[in-house]
N, C-alpha and C positions, 0 to 999 in steps of 0.2 A: 238675158234669157239664155238658158242652157240649150244647146243644139242636141236634140235626141234623135237617134236613128232607130229604125226597126228592121234589123237585118234578116229576121226570120219570124214566123208567127210565134207569138208569145215571148218574144225576146226584144228587149230595148237596150240601147247602148249609148254611152256618153264618153267623150274623150277628155282626159285631163290636159291641162295647159302645161305640158312638160316635154315639148319637142326637143329632139337632139339626135346625134348620130346613132345612139344605141336604142332610142325610144321611137325613132321615126317621127310621126306627127303627134305623138303622145300616147299615153297608156289608155287602153279601152277598158271600161267597166261595163259589165253586162248585168241586166236584171232579167231573170228567167222566171216567168209566171206573172199572173195578173191579180191573184188574190193572196195566196200564201207563197211568197217568192223567195228566191235565192239571189243574193247580191254577190256577183263573182268578181274578184279582184278589184277592191275599191280604189286602188291606186295610191298615190302619195297623199298624205294628210295635209295638203296645202290650205291656205286661208279660205278658198272657195269650195273646198271639198264637201262640207256639210250641205250647202245649198244645192250642189251638183247631185248629191245622192238623193236628197229629198225630191227634187224635180224628176229624177230618173224613176224613183219608186212610185210617185204619184199616189194613187189610192191603195196600192198593194201593201200588204203587211210583210215586211222583210223578216223572215224567221231565221235565216241562216246567212252568214257572211262566209263564203267559201273562197279559198285561195289556191292558186296554181303553184306558187312557191313563195319564198320569203323575201325576195328582192324588194327593196323599198319602193321602187316605182310601181310595184303591184300591191304590196302589203303594208306600205308605210302608214296608211290610214285605217288598217284593219281593226285595231282596238277601238279607235274612235267611232268607226261605223257601227261596230257591234253594240257599243254603248248607246249610240244615238237611236238605234232601232230596237234595243232590247233583244238583240239576236245573239245566237251562239256562233262561235267560230267553228269552221270545219276545214281541215287541211291534214297533211301528213303529220305524224308525230314530230318529225324533224323540223318542219316548218313552225309548228307551235312552240317547240323548244327554242328555236331561233328568235321568236318574238316574245319569249318569256310569257306565253299566254296559255290559258286553258281553253279547252273546246273538244269537239269530237275529232278523234284521231282516225283519219281515213286510210283504208287499205284498198288494194285493187279489187274492184267489183262492188264495193259498197255504194249504196245509192242514197241520194238526198231527195226526199219527196218534194214535189212542187204542186201547188194548187190542190192541197188535200190528198195527194197521191194520184191525181189524174195523169200526171207524168212524173218524170224524175230526171236527175242528173247522176250518171254513173261515173265514179272515180276510176281513172285509168292511170296506173303508175307508169310514168314516162320519164325516167331520169335521162340526162344527156346534157341539156343546158345547165342544169344543176341536179344534185343528187336527190333533192326533195321534190322534184317536179311532178305535178299531176296535170293531166288533161281531163276534161269532163265531156262525156257523151250523153246526148239525149236519145235514148234508145228508140223512142217513138217515131223519130224521123231522121236519125243519123246526123243531126247537127253536132259538131265537135268543136269544143272550145280548146284552143291549142296553147294558150299562154305564150311562153317564149320558146317553146320547142320549134314551132313553125310560125313565121311571121307572114304578114300579108304581102310583103315585097322584100327583096334582098334576102340575105341569109342571117340566121341567128348565131350568136356567139356560142361556141363550144370551146372553152378555154381551160387549160390546166391551171390550178388544181381543182377548181370547182366543177368543171364540166368533164365529160367523158365521151370520146368519139365512139367507143365500143357500145356504151349505153345508148347514145343517140341513135346509132344505126339500128339497134334492137328495138328501140321505142318506135322508130319510124316504120319498121316492119309490122309492129303490133298495130299501129294506126291504119296502115294499108289493109291489114286483114279485117279491120272493122268495116271497111267500105263506107266511109262517111259520105254524106251528101253535100255538106257545106262545112268549110273551116271558118271559125270565127277566132282570129288571133288576138293576142294581147297588144299588138302594134300593127298598124297598116290595115289595108282594106280587106273586106271579106274575100274568100276564095271559093268560087263556085266549082272550079275544076279540081276537086279535092284530091283524087287519086294522082292526077298529073303533078300537082304541087308536092305531094308527099314523095313521089318518085323523083322529082327534081332535087328535093332536099337530100334524099338518100344517095343519089348519084353524085351530087356535089361533094358530099363527105368522102365518098369513095375516090373521086377524082383528086381531091385535096390530099388524100393519103398517098396516092400515086405520085403527086407532085413533090411531096416531102421526101418520099423514097428516091425519086429521081434526083433531087437536090443533093442527097447524101451520096448517091452513086456518082454524081458529077464532082464530088470533092468538098462540098460544104461541110464545115466542121464546127459550126457554132449556130445558135438559134438565129442570130442576126444574119448570118450568111445564108441560112435556109430561107429565112423570110425574104431576103433580097431576091433570091432566085425564084421563089414561088410567087411573090406578089409584085416584084418590080417596083414601079412607081404608083401602084394602085392604092396604097395605104393613105387615107386622108390624114392631114396634119392632126397630131394629138392622139391618134389611134394605133400607134406603133405597139403599145402595150397589148392591145387586143390581138394583133397579128402574131405577136410573140407567144401569147398565151395559147393561141390556136395551134401554132407550130408545136409547142410543147405537148398539147393534148394529142396531136397526131403521132408524135414520137412515142408517147405512152401506148397508143393504139398499136403501133408497129411492134412494140415489145410484147404486147398481149397477143399478137398474132404469131409470136414465136420467132421474130426476126432479131438477129444479133446486130446491134447498132454500134458504130464506132464511138470512141470517146469524144464528147463534144464540150466545147468551152461555153461557159455562161448558161448552162442548162439549169 
């Protein structure tokens, strides 16, 4: 039996069985609406996905399968879910192209109707974790679905070349300006203190930039050297690549700020 949660009125969620250091306790899929619904981020298309989606949908008619971005832990089952429900896909054009899929290409401010238009989900362009990333706001009550830009716990990966620190900071400021009431992330628990969490994420990125700058000022001249100074022994086994990608993203951010960097080995 699939365990289904109700994190907000008119929202049901289920968690895929894909836990890991990058996915935390698994990818969350959301159903928004009780009659004409949107299925948000179906997750990986594993063997149990179809049953999981059917139980999540219940008696609702899934009209749209919407995606935050193209990463397979969120969108791997998108084509299969759309076929199962006879629904259309909705995502950025870049996400659709990445999946070799057709569907509604979303831009900032476009809305997906829910329950015959009684409410809606508004697309919010939020690059940072990836260039194609969208969050979705339910304007009626400020519920914000954050995908991988903001997780329920820990920090999200912003790694070069796919991610951009400059974009992530801008996206976080955009979300803060929306004054959401609740964050529903792609991984990890719901976040009721939305403004606090968004501010923590913004400040974390700024702090990491200062740490990378400080490592350079202390004489580090390679990505590995910067990583060792910034992270020390905090990097879990097997995740050195993620720390290195993060360092590279912050180096690009420093250049975008107009700072002249020394020549680095292994960049």
